[in-house]
C-alpha positions in Angstrom: 23.1 0.3 -68.7 26.4 1.8 -67.9 29.5 -0.1 -66.9 29.3 1.4 -63.4 25.7 0.2 -62.9 26.6 -3.2 -64.2 29.6 -3.3 -61.7 27.3 -2.3 -58.8 24.7 -5.0 -59.8 27.5 -7.6 -60.0 28.8 -6.6 -56.5 25.3 -6.9 -55.1 24.9 -10.4 -56.7 28.2 -11.3 -55.0 26.9 -10.1 -51.7 23.8 -12.1 -52.1 25.9 -15.2 -52.9 28.0 -14.7 -49.8 25.0 -14.5 -47.6 23.4 -17.6 -49.2 26.7 -19.5 -48.8 27.4 -18.2 -45.3 30.7 -16.7 -46.4 31.5 -13.6 -44.2 35.0 -13.4 -45.7 33.5 -12.7 -49.1 31.4 -9.9 -47.7 34.4 -7.9 -46.4 35.8 -6.7 -49.8 32.3 -5.4 -50.8 32.3 -3.0 -47.9 34.1 0.3 -47.4 36.3 0.4 -44.3 34.0 2.9 -42.5 30.7 1.6 -43.8 27.5 1.9 -41.8 24.4 -0.3 -41.8 21.0 0.7 -40.2 19.0 -2.4 -39.7 15.4 -2.6 -40.7 13.4 -3.6 -37.6 15.3 -2.3 -34.5 17.3 0.4 -36.3 20.5 -0.9 -34.9 23.6 0.8 -36.3 26.4 -1.5 -37.3 29.6 0.5 -38.0 32.7 -0.5 -39.9 33.6 -3.3 -42.2 34.9 -5.5 -39.4 31.8 -4.8 -37.3 29.6 -6.0 -40.1 31.7 -9.0 -40.8 31.5 -9.9 -37.1 27.7 -9.7 -37.2 27.5 -11.8 -40.3 29.8 -14.5 -38.8 27.5 -14.6 -35.8 24.5 -14.8 -38.1 26.0 -17.6 -40.1 27.0 -19.7 -37.1 23.5 -20.7 -36.1 21.9 -23.9 -37.4 18.8 -22.0 -38.5 19.1 -18.5 -40.0 17.6 -16.2 -42.5 19.0 -16.1 -46.0 18.7 -12.4 -47.1 18.4 -11.5 -50.7 18.6 -7.9 -51.9 17.1 -7.2 -55.3 18.2 -4.1 -57.1 15.4 -2.1 -58.6 17.3 1.1 -59.6 20.8 2.5 -59.5 21.3 6.3 -59.6 24.9 7.3 -60.5 26.2 10.7 -59.6 27.4 12.7 -62.6 30.0 14.6 -60.5 31.5 12.1 -58.1 32.2 8.3 -58.2 29.2 7.5 -56.0 25.8 5.9 -56.5 22.6 5.0 -54.7 21.0 1.6 -55.1 17.3 1.2 -54.3 15.6 -2.2 -54.0 13.7 -4.6 -51.9 14.9 -7.4 -49.7 13.6 -10.8 -48.5 14.6 -13.0 -45.6 13.9 -16.7 -46.1 14.2 -19.2 -43.2 17.0 -21.6 -44.1 15.3 -24.6 -42.6 11.8 -24.1 -44.0 12.2 -21.9 -47.0 9.4 -19.7 -45.6 9.5 -15.9 -46.2 10.0 -14.5 -42.7 10.7 -10.9 -43.3 10.9 -8.4 -46.2 11.2 -4.7 -46.9 13.0 -2.1 -48.9 16.6 -0.7 -48.8 18.9 2.0 -50.1 22.6 1.5 -50.4 25.2 4.2 -51.1 28.2 3.0 -53.1 31.6 4.6 -53.8 34.2 3.6 -56.4 37.5 3.2 -54.7 40.6 1.9 -56.5 38.5 0.7 -59.4 36.0 -1.3 -57.2 32.6 -0.3 -56.0 32.1 -0.7 -52.2 29.1 0.0 -50.0 29.5 3.0 -47.7 26.0 2.9 -46.2 22.9 0.8 -46.2 19.5 1.6 -44.7 16.8 -1.1 -44.4 13.1 -0.8 -43.7 11.1 -3.8 -42.6 7.7 -3.9 -44.2 6.6 -7.5 -43.5 
């Protein structure tokens, strides 16, 4: 496994920890300034780092929420640019009951900027 793939996997683990801990501030440095997220069920488009942080803060404010975990299955690194695609599956577990409430697959585009890998785009598909 390359150093770049290890770095991307480590950044994904940090994102998962931030979600589990309800720490929107820890999510911000993992995102590119102009990142885009396409949600899995309603295909809502959430644009920009601050837009995503705002959505996460709102998500974390509720007493009951889903704890999302993204599990990397494969990382494809570009041989010509400092970019990569991550493919995997995700689960949403209810924080009060520990019941799996939603799940699916995702793809994330990463870019290395200033020595750090950041997410430029994520697309989620809800399967369950």
